[in-house]
C-alpha positions, 0 to 999 in steps of 0.5 A: 688403160691409157690416158683418155683425157683427150676425149674431153677435147671439142672434137668429141661428142657424148656418143664418141665418149660413150663408144670409147667406153664400150670398145675399150670394155670389149677389147680389154675382155677379148684381146689379145688373140693368138697370131699363130694363124693370122687367117683364123685370127682374122676370121674369128676377129671379124665374127666377134667384132660383128657380134659385138655390134662394133663393125656398124661404123664401118658402114653407113646406111643409104643417105648417111655419112660415115662417122669418121671420128667413130672409126678413128676411136675403135681403130685407136683402141683396138690397135692399142690392144691388138694390131691383128684386131685393128686390121680386121676391123679397118678392112671391113671399112676400107674394103667396103668404103666404095660401096658405102659411098657409091654403091647401088642397093643390090651391092649394099647387100654385101655392106649388110654382111661385112657390118655383121661380121658374116662376110670378109671384105678386101680392097684390091687397088695396088698392082705389081707395077703401080703402088702409089701411082693408082692412075697407072693401073694396068688391070683391064676391064673389057666390055663384053655382052652382059658386063665386063671381063677383067684381066690383070694382077692385084698384089699386096691385097689385105684379106686376100685369100680369106676375103668373101668380096673384093672391091677392085679397080680396073681400066674401062675404055680408052681414056688415059691415066686416072680417067680410065678407071672404074670399080667393081664388086667382086665376089671371091667365088667368081670363076677365074679369080686366082690367089697366086701367092700368099705374102709373108710380112714382118707383122702376120697379116692375110695378104695375097697377090690376086690374078684375074683370069678373064674374070666375067662380071655383070654390069650390076658389079660396076660401082657408080659410073664407068670412068669413075674409079679413081674418084671412088678410090680417092674419096674412100682413101679421103676417109680412111687415111685419118683412121691409119693415123688413128691406128698409129696412135694406138700403137704409140700410146701402147708404146708409151704405156709399156715404157712408163712401166718399164722405167718405173720398175727397173732399178739402177743406182739406188733408184729407177730409170725414171729418175734420170733426166735422160730417160725423163727426156725421152718420155716427154718427147713421146708424150708430146709426139702422141698429143701432136699426132692425136690432134692432127688425127682428130682434127681431120676426122672432125672436119670431115664429120662436120661437112667438108666435101674433101679433107685431103690435106688434113688427112694427109698431115694426119697420116703422115705425122701420126705413123712417123711419130709413132715409129719414133715413139715405139723405137724409143720405147724399145730402146728403153726396154734394152735387150728385152725390146728385141725379145719375142713376147714383149709388146714393144718387140711386136709393135715395132713390126706392126707399125712399119707398114702403116708408113707405106699402105694407103699412101706412102709417107712420101706420097703424103708429103707430095699431097701436102706440098701440092696443097700448100703451093696451090697446085 
């Protein structure tokens, strides 16, 4: 097990330390799983996590808040053991985040299924023509008798093709930019929803390009009010961006563990690699980056949990630093492995592929820099 002394930091309560112990025990007994069939692996992981009760923190009961520290701790531990397990857990929370924060009692019936692991959630925001620029969403939700008709395309949708329900964002009315967006609950078996393409990426995950061919939804599918879609999307990301940093932190801790094992074991010039000051310098840098990332991640989570309405700046700092630092830590661990670092079957090779997407999704690194700068400048 990786160093867990950070759990003694004042960010955490006894319940978080107990949760960490329980999740670590489950992960040690059940992970990793085979990634040969990513769809089957994710279905199995969601069911197993649900059965173990570990998906309960991905949603909150009506009137209660999400515990962001719990979400971060679970993602960190799962990511350290298996990237696909982290993905499976995270998407149950992100996919149903809008329902947790703004959903009606009818819509929350889906939340109970996703928390139990009996349904898989998806979050459909990104489009071919608008990635980080959510305000330029082109998917349209026209008002029709009885509800709405949705037309448009969504791409790079996590759990696309295997989800049972999506939260989807579309433009309603004539308001420009962000003001014209709304959010909807879309069951995957709704007529007119098409999986155009399954997208293969360097670290296998269920991803798809979806098309809405005049999908008709009732008024009851609208989350919150028409025109609130941008506020809903940003509120969800405000919570879950910190957890992306936590997943990156888990990857980085695993990379450091692998590097420590390697440099202590490999012999060189009558000693071990760990005896070389150059190697010791690399290890020191890795440990420093990990602790700095952990402080930013759990500061953001603690700030949200203790009542802050928004933690946009803190979450952006956590995601940006933790994901960029994890990339560097993993690259260093790979370098210390020599040729084995790029060899399939070695943990650092897998980590090298897993970490790259975290610097893109839920707001790319350069977008986080803009968010932070605007906050500092008072824009």
